[in-house]
N, C-alpha and C positions, 0 to 999 in steps of 0.2 A: 855131677850137676843134671845129669840126664836121668839118673835114678830119682834124684830129689823131685824133678818135674813130674816123673811118672807116678810118684808116690802121693804127689799133691792131687794130680789128676783123680787118680783112683780113689782117694780119700773123699774128694768132693763127690765124684759119681756115686760112691757108696752111701754119702750123706742124703744126697738127692733121692736115691731110691729108696732109702729108710722113710723119708718125709713123705715121698709119693705114695708109698704103699700104706702108711699111717693114715694119711687123708683119705686114700681110696677105703681104707677098712671103716673108718668112721661113717663115711658116706653110705657104704653098703649096709652098715648096721641100723644107721637111720632108715634107709629104704626099707630094710626087714621090719623093723618097729612100726613103721606107717602101715605097711601091708599088714601086719598081725593086728593092729589096731582098728585097721578098716575091716578086716575079716570079722573080728569080734563085734564091732559096731552093726556089721550087716547081717548078723545072726539073728537080731531082733531082741537079744537078750537086754533086760535093763539092769546096768550094773548099779549096786547100791552106792549112794553118794556119802554114806557116812560109815565109821568103824564103831564096834560095840566096846564099850568098856563096863565090866561088872563093878557093881557098887555094894557097899555092906547093907545087909537087911537091917529090920527093926531091932535086931539084937547086937548089931555091930559085927555081924559076921559076913564076910564076903567068901562065896564058895559057888562052883558050879553045879548046877542041878539039871536034871534031864530036860531034854528040849521040849517035852510035853508040858512042862509045868508053866503056871501062869506067870505073867511078867508085869511088873510096875515100871514104867518109863519115867525116868527123871530127867527133867530139862532144866538145865542151868542157865538162868539169866544173870551171868556175871560181866559187868561192863555196860557200855553205853548202848542202848538198843538202836540198831541200825549200822552197827560196825559190820562191813561187808566181810570179814574174815570170820566172824563168830555168831552175830545176833541180829542179821538182817531177815527179811522176809523169806527170801530164799533158802537160808539155812534153816530156818524152823520148818518151813515147808518139807524140805528133804528129810528132816527128821521124822516128821508125822508120816509121811509117806513110806518111809523105809520100816517103820513100825509096824506095818500092816504086810510085809511080804519078807521073804528069805526066811531066816531064822524065827520071825515073828508072825508067820503066816497063820492062818486058821484061828484068827482072833485071840492070839497069846496074851496080847497086852490088855489087861482088865483095869488099869488105873494109870493116872499121869500125877506125878509130884513135881510142881514147879518150885525150883530152888532159887530164891530172888537175892539178889545183893547188886542193886542197880540204881544210879541216879535218874534214870529214865533216858529219853533219847527222842527220835524223830516222831512226828504225828504219824506219818504214813505208815511206818514200820510197827509202831505201837499199835495202831488200829488194825492193820493186816493180821498180826499175830494174834491179837484178841479175837478177831473174827475167825480164824482158823482153829483156834482151840475151842471155841464153841461150836462149830460145824463138827469137829472131831468128836466133841464129847456127846453131841446129840446123834450124831450118825451112828456111833458105836457103842452108846449107852455105857460110857465109862464115867466114873467119878473123876473130877480133878480137884485137888487140894494144892494150896500153895504154903511154902514155908519161907518166912523171912530171915535170912541169916545175915544180918547188917543193914544195908540200906535199901529200902523200897520206896522210892519217891517217883513222882510223877508219872511217866510212862510205865514205871514198875507197878504203880497202883493201877493203872488203865489195864495192863495185862493181867494183873492178879483178879480183876473183876471177872474173868472168865472161870474163875476157881468156885468150887461149891463152899469151901470154907478156907480162911486164911489163918495161919499160924505164924506167930513172931519170937524170935529168940530174945534172950534178955538184954542183949546188947543192940537191939534194932532201932532204927528210926524209919517212922513212916509217915507219908503225907505228901504235900507239895502238889496240891491239885490245881493246876494252872497251865497256861501256854505261853511261850515267850517266842519273840522273833527279833533277830538283831543281835547286839545293837548295831545301828547305822551311824556313820560319822560323816560329817561336812567338813571338806578341807579347802573350800572355796577361798576363805578369806587368806588363809596360808599361801596358797598357791599365788593369789593376786600380789602379794607382798614380794614373793621372790621372782615373780615375772613369768610365770607358768600359765599358759592356757590350754584348755582341753576341748576337743571337739568329739561329739557323741552323734552318730548318725541313726536316726530310728524313723520308724514309720508306726503310725497307730498313737492315739490319745494315751498319754501318760506312760510310754513305753520305757521311758528311762526314769521312772518314778524313784524319788530319792537319790538321784544322781549325786555322788559327793563333790563333784567338781563344778557345781554351779548352785546358786541360791536355790533353797526349797521353796515351792510355791504353797500357799495356804490351802490345806484340804487334800494334797496329793497322796497323802498316805491313808485316805479313806477307805479304799478297798481293803487294803492289808488289815486295817483295824476290823472291818467287816468279816473277813475270813477268821481272824484271831478270836473274834467274839463267838463265831459259829464252832469253831473247833473247841472252845473252852465249853459252851453250852452242851455240846455232845460228850465232852469228857465229864461233866457233872452229872449228866443224865446217865451214862453208862455206869458210873461208880455207884450212884444213889440207888439205882434199879437192883445192882448186884448186892449191896449192902443196905437192906432195909432198916437197919438201926443208925444208919448215918443220916442225920437230919439235912434235909437238901438245903432250907433256908439259912441254916446255921452255917452249913459248909460254905456258902456263897458269902455270907454277911459277917461271919466270925472266924471260922478256921482257915478260910482262904487257901494261900499256898504255905502255910506254916507247916512245920513237920513235928511230929511227937513221939514220945518214948513208948515202948509196947503197952504198958499199963494205961496210960491215957489214951493211947489209940484203941484199945480194947473198949474203954468207957465211952469213947465218941463214936464207936461203930466201924471204924475202919478194919478191924481184925477181929476174930472169934475167940482166940486164946492168946493170952500175953505169957511171956516167959517159958515158953515151950520149948522142947528139943526137936530136932529133926526125927529122932526115933520115935518120939510120942506122935508126931504128926503122921509118920508113915505107919504106924501100928493102927491108928485111927482110920487111916485111908484103907488099910487091908480089910478091917471090918466093913467098911462102906461097900468095898467091892466084892465081899464076901469070899475073901481069900483065907483060907485057914493058914493062921501063922505057924501051926505045928506041922504043917505039911511042906514040901519043897516049894519054894517060889524064888523068883530071881528079880533083882533090881538092876536096871541097865540105864546106862548113858549112852546117847549115839552123838558121836562127835563128826564135825565135818572131815571128809577125807581129803588129804592133801594129794592132789593128781597133777603133779608137775609135768609129766610127760605128755598128758592130754592137752593141759595148756600150751605146750611148747608147739605140739603138732599142730594144734587148731589156730594158734595165732601167729606163729614164727612166719614171716615173709618168705623163708626158705622153702615152706611147703603150701603156703597160701598164693604166693605170687603177687600179694599185694602189700603195699607198703601205706600204711595210714598216717595221715596228718591231722593234726588238731591244733586249735589255737586256745590257749588257756587264758581266759580274761582276768582271772583271780577274783571273779565273782560268783560264788555259789547259786545254784538255782534257788529260786524263792520257795520252791516246793520242800527243799531240804533244810531251809532255815526255820521253818516251824517246828517247834519241839515241845514235847512235855518232857522237860529237863529241869532238874533241880539245880538252882543257882543260889546257894547261899551268900554270895557276895554281892548280889544284885538285890537290894532291898525293895520288896513288893512286887518284882517280876515274876516271881514264882511262890 
């Protein structure tokens, strides 16, 4: 029995030591990583926010070429504009910034191809991205073409207005120039029937406009209607100035938020060439950028870099010493509800 008790004690001590040294090792490793991260950050070097993917050229060939060769930057707008993982303002800004440094320093990027397949998205991100592309094009004197490979609706049309020319694939859908906010629901009558009362504490006239738990007052949506009208008028102005063959009066009174096949879209002035291929659009872009297709050039995509370590070190309470508290009311900000977004199930809304 004495031997058994000694064996249990030694075994427990051994397990404790293993666990202690394992935890200590993890802690030391995290401290070293934190120190390394801080050292890198303190050097003043700006790390790229994106990774490089090499894409096929106009002949469908993907190959590495000398680093002195000209570059075409292809930016893919695939999905909802405003998605923080792929298509928000910050992501596109990082792509454009990284295209002027590192491997692409010394003005290597000679042209941009926008590859569109999007139903649109938020007003804020659509406008921001449009503005950034316009500034980039004018500042660095590079042509920008857009190729629609599927859906280019609403915010996609807005962003494509930054392009010098727009090409559409044979299976494309183009259009939906309009603005949507909502829908808003009112559950006051339902709450009354089941005996539930709600209290909202506010300060400021109409701060709780369209509160779903009380009867709505006549005209309380006036400010939202005014902002929606402002965004719509700006949308129409941006598109018609960029697309001179698209009649502004007809866009407002006839085309509206409808969508069109590529052939009809070309007739109406939404695009320059229907039933085109990506390679055709790229070949014409090369000529516009004065890039000799017979000589080496590179087509690249810059994708957001996943920096899990940085996010952990900068946000974890273990290293920041702060615990953040937040209250989710379930009501998204009005700013993020305004959208240039194609909604085919909502008749007349887009």
